[in-house]
C-alpha positions in Angstrom: -14.9 -22.8 -12.1 -12.8 -23.7 -8.9 -11.0 -21.8 -7.3 -7.8 -20.7 -8.1 -6.3 -19.2 -4.5 -6.0 -22.3 -3.3 -9.6 -21.5 -1.6 -8.4 -18.2 -0.6 -10.9 -16.6 -2.5 -12.9 -13.7 -0.2 -11.6 -10.2 0.4 -11.1 -11.2 4.1 -8.6 -13.4 2.9 -7.2 -10.8 1.2 -6.9 -8.9 3.5 -5.0 -11.3 6.1 -3.0 -12.1 3.8 -2.1 -8.0 3.7 -2.0 -7.8 7.7 0.4 -11.7 7.9 2.7 -8.9 4.6 2.5 -5.8 6.8 3.7 -7.5 9.5 6.6 -9.2 7.7 7.8 -5.8 7.0 7.0 -4.0 10.3 9.8 -6.5 11.2 12.4 -5.3 8.9 10.9 -1.7 7.0 13.6 -1.1 5.8 13.8 -4.3 3.7 12.8 -3.2 0.0 10.9 -6.9 -0.8 8.8 -6.6 2.1 7.8 -3.3 0.7 7.3 -3.4 -2.4 5.3 -7.2 -1.6 2.7 -5.3 1.1 2.5 -2.1 -1.3 1.0 -4.4 -4.3 -1.1 -6.4 -1.7 -2.1 -2.9 -0.1 -2.8 -2.0 -3.8 -5.2 -5.3 -5.0 -6.9 -4.9 -2.3 -9.2 -2.6 -4.3 -10.3 -5.4 -6.6 -11.0 -7.3 -4.2 -13.6 -5.4 -2.2 -14.8 -4.6 -6.1 -14.9 -7.9 -7.1 -16.7 -9.6 -3.5 -18.3 -6.3 -1.8 -20.6 -4.6 -5.3 -23.9 -5.5 -3.6 -22.0 -3.7 -0.7 -20.9 -0.8 -2.6 -22.8 -0.8 -5.7 -19.8 0.3 -8.2 -20.0 -1.4 -11.6 -16.6 -0.8 -12.7 -13.9 -0.9 -10.7 -11.7 2.5 -11.7 -14.8 4.4 -10.5 -14.3 2.5 -7.5 -11.0 3.3 -6.8 -12.2 7.2 -8.0 -14.0 6.7 -5.0 -12.0 5.4 -2.3 -8.1 8.0 -2.9 -10.7 10.9 -1.4 -10.8 8.9 1.7 -7.3 7.2 1.3 -4.6 9.6 -1.0 -1.8 7.2 0.1 -3.7 3.7 -2.3 -2.1 6.1 -4.8 1.0 5.9 -3.6 0.8 2.5 -3.7 -0.4 2.4 -6.8 2.5 3.3 -8.5 4.6 0.9 -6.5 3.0 -2.2 -6.5 2.9 -1.0 -11.0 6.2 -0.2 -10.6 7.2 -3.0 -8.8 5.5 -5.0 -11.8 6.2 -3.2 -14.6 9.5 -1.1 -14.3 7.5 1.9 -15.4 4.3 3.9 -14.8 2.4 5.4 -17.7 -0.7 5.8 -15.5 0.9 7.3 -12.1 -1.5 8.4 -9.5 1.0 9.7 -6.5 3.5 12.6 -8.5 6.2 10.3 -7.0 9.5 11.6 -8.8 12.1 9.3 -6.4 12.4 6.3 -4.1 15.1 5.8 -2.3 16.6 3.8 1.4 17.2 6.1 3.6 20.5 6.2 6.0 19.6 8.5 8.3 21.7 9.7 11.1 20.5 8.8 14.4 19.4 5.0 15.2 15.4 3.8 15.1 16.2 1.6 17.8 16.5 4.8 19.2 14.3 8.1 17.7 11.1 8.1 16.5 10.2 9.0 12.9 10.5 12.5 14.4 14.1 12.5 13.8 16.5 11.7 10.6 15.8 7.7 11.0 17.0 5.5 8.4 13.6 4.7 6.4 12.4 3.6 2.8 11.8 7.3 1.5 9.2 8.6 -1.0 10.5 11.6 -2.8 7.1 13.7 -4.5 7.9 15.8 -7.3 7.8 18.8 -5.0 10.4 17.4 -3.5 8.6 16.2 -0.2 9.6 13.3 1.4 7.3 10.6 2.9 7.5 7.7 4.8 6.8 4.6 3.7 6.2 3.2 7.0 4.0 6.0 7.4 1.9 6.0 4.3 1.6 2.2 5.0 0.5 2.7 8.2 -2.0 4.5 6.4 -3.5 2.3 4.3 -3.8 0.3 7.0 -6.4 1.6 9.1 -7.9 3.1 5.7 -8.5 -1.1 5.1 -8.8 -1.5 8.7 -12.0 1.2 8.3 -12.8 -0.8 6.0 -13.1 -4.1 6.9 -14.7 -2.4 10.3 -11.6 -4.5 12.3 
């Protein structure tokens, strides 16, 4: 069979696509569609790494490969739930224990203040009430993939 991805068939190609989507998101980090795209790309990169790197990781089952990655990057579980909700609306097998997501208005300007202040952000609320910044979670995932691909 030929390429179904216009010749972009390697995990490294998918990683490059993820980096491009990450940059687009960071240029507009309150954009929900851009956040959904980069979360989905970050999640699906697991499938590409599994398929392309079988001789490197020696896993024969995708779910076992995913489970092996979670301790190295728990934020991948968040990406799973967000990507699944983006595609299917609901998540039948949640991994990250997310209660809600929202666009938080904040009281300080993001241009003038860091994440340590109440700035506008896309927010993830866990079932225990803890609130996470989507941007910070995505940065964690980015750093994981950089390490995985040795960049």
